[in-house]
N, C-alpha and C positions, 0 to 999 in steps of 0.2 A: 504493500500500500504506500502510495506517495504521500509524504508528510511535509515536504518542503520543495520550493522551486527557486532556482538561482538564475539571474538574468544579467548578461552583459548589458551595457548601456548603448553605446554608439553603434548603430546599425542593427541593433537587436530590440531593445526597448524603445529607442529613439530613432526617428527617421533622419537621414542625412539631408533630406530635402526640406523638411519643415522644422527640424530641431525640436520636435515635440513627440510625446508619446501618442500614437494613434488612438482614436476613441475606442476601437475594437480591443486594443490592448488594455486600456483602462478598465473596460468592462470585464475582460478576462481576469485581470488581477482581482477585481471585486468578487468574481465567481470563485476563485481559489480561496479567498478569505472566508467566504460563506461556508465552504466545505472544511474549514479549519486547517487549511494548508498554509504554512508560513511562506512568506515571500521575501527574498533577499536580492540585493544588488551584488554583482561580482564584476568589478570594473578596474580598468587601469587608471581611472581618474581618482584624484584626491577628493575627499568630501567637500572641500572648499570650492571645487570646480564642477560639482554636480548641479549645474544651473539649468538643466533641461528636463527635470523630472516633474515639473508642475507642482501640483498639490499632493502627489503620491508620497506616502511614507512606507517604510519597509521595516521588517522585523530585525534586520541587521544589514551591515554594509561591509563587503570585502572591497577594500580600496587599494590602489597602487599595486594591482596584480597580486594581492595577498600580503603585501608588506605591512598594512595596517588594517586590522579587523575590528569592527565596532558593533556593539549592541546599543542602539540609541546613540548617545555621544560618548559612551564609555569604551575605551580601547580594551579589548580582551587579548589581543596578540599583536606584536610588532617585531619586525626584523629589518635592521638597517643595512645599507651598503657598507662593505668593509672599508675602514678608514685608510688602510694601506693602498687600496685601489684609487681612492679619491686623492690621496697624496701624490699619486702618479699622474692622474688625469688633469688636475687643475694647472700644474706647470705646462702641460702640453697645450692647454687651451690658451695659454699666454703667448704661444708662438704663432707663426704665419699659417700653421695648419689648423687653426682654431675653427670650430663649427659652433653654431648656436646650440645651447644646451639649457634646458629647464632643470633647475635644481629644486627638488621637493623635500622639504623638511616636514616635521610632524604637524606644524601649524602654519607654514608659509610656503610660497612658491616664488621663485625668482628666475631670471634669465640673464645670461652674460651679454647678449646683444640680439637684435632682431634683423631679419632679412626677408626677402620675398617668399621663401619657403615657410618661414614661421607665420608670416602674415596670411598666406594662403591656407595653411593648416588651421590656424585659429578661426579663420572665417568659415571654413568648411565644417568644423566641429562646433561652431558657436562657443568657442572656448575663451574664457576670460584671459586677456593678455596679462601675463605676470609682469611685475615691475622689473626694470633693468637694474642689475646689481653688480658692482665691480667684483671680480674674482677675489681680490684681496679681502673683501668684506665677508666672504663665506668660507675662508680657510678655517680648518679645524671644527667645522660644523658637522652635525650628523644628518645624513640624507637617507631617504628610504627608496627613492626612485629618481632616475634621470630620464628626460626626453632628449635624445640625441638626434639632431637634424643633419643626418648624413644618409647617403643612399646605400643600397644593398652592396654595390661593388666596393664600397669603402669599409664595409662592416668588419671584415676579418682583420684588417690592419688596426682599426681603432679598438676593437674589442680585445686585441692582444695586449693592450695596455691595462686591461681590467680582468685579470685571470680568475678572479673570484666572483665575476658577474656574468650575466648572459643577456643577450638581446632578444626581445620578443616583439617582432615586427608585425604590425597590422596596417601599415600605411607606407607607400613608397617613399615618402618624404622624411620620415623619422622612425625611430624605434624606441620602445620602452627599454630601459636598462635597469635590471633588478638583480639582487643577490642570487647566486646560483641556486640556493636552497629555497627561494621564494617562487610561488606560483599561485594562481587562483585555486588550484587543487589543494595546496597546503592551507590556504585561507578557508576554503570550504570545510576541510577536516577540523579546523579549530572551531568553526561555528557548529558543526555537527556534534563535536565533543561537548560543547557548552549546552546544547539542547537535548543530547541523548538520542540523536537520530543516526541511522546507519546510511552509508553511501547508496545502497540499493533502494533506499526509501526517498530518493530525491530525483528531480528532473532538472536539467540545466540547458540553457539556451545561449548560443553564441554565434559569431560570424567571422572572427579573426583568428590569426595564428596564436595569439595569447589565450585563446579559449580551448585549444585542443586538449590540454591535460585535464581541464575541468570536465569537458564532455566525455572523455574516456572514463573518468572517475565516477561520474554520476550513474545511477541505475538506468536512467534514460538520458542520452545526450542528443540534443536537437540542434541541427544546423539551420540557420535561416536561409531562405532561397537566394538571398544576396550574399551569402557567405563565400569565402575563398574556396576553391576546389579542394585544397588540402583539408579543410574543415569538414566539408561535405563527405569526404571519403572515410572519415573515422566516425561519423555520427551514426547513431542508431536510427535516426529519422531525419529527413530533410523536409522542412515545411516551406511555405511560400515566403516572399520577401517581407521586410518590415512594413513596407507601404501597401502590402496586399494581405493584411490581416494574419500574418504568419504565426504570431504567438497564439492567437485565438484558435486558428485552424489546428495547430498541433495539440493544444490542450483539449479540444473537442475530439480529436482523433484518439487520444488516450483516455477519453471519458473522464477527464479531470474537471471539466466545467460543463454546464448544460449547453446543448446546441440551440 
């Protein structure tokens, strides 16, 4: 029996076209709650940047790809980027090889500089632009995730500077950089432990590469119709797109909400 549902935000709960949760999804979430099924967000976003969920509230939030997990506003689990890796990266970003990078702390976000790629991304995601902060001002701080604005062909070289981190790319313009041990799967496991729910008792929805481990871990892993091919290949079920009632369609298919 399904007791909880986990949802990625961008491209899953929220449309890239409207930057809103479709009406059919809002109704589907209400249908889950009526059945006593808990609903959670599992996102690469920080709670501070979840500006596109409207009036919806959730039983918990897996943020920063599992780096910070919250019940309400209370953190129940957190895991930060290794300080040694940051001590290597920051001097690199002071050279001519620098790239825009969003630095995400527990309560703040900042970026070293903006360019056309960051502006395009923040517009596409309706993402609040973080303030520009000099690198000297963030030395010796603790970070939970980075958004590195470099392309796939540059990834291997740049990630070699961060041996204790990994890239989870879901956009051609940037990648989420997280600790090796961090993932949405790990975040979900912490939430399930808190509520006493087993992995086989959950359904999870996603569309990007950073959702793959989560979908594999869930009793039912659902890929959106607009998902990347690699996500669809590992999913238990592929539904329609976020703009075509995808979440409602899948929940109806599994008899989790009324038709």
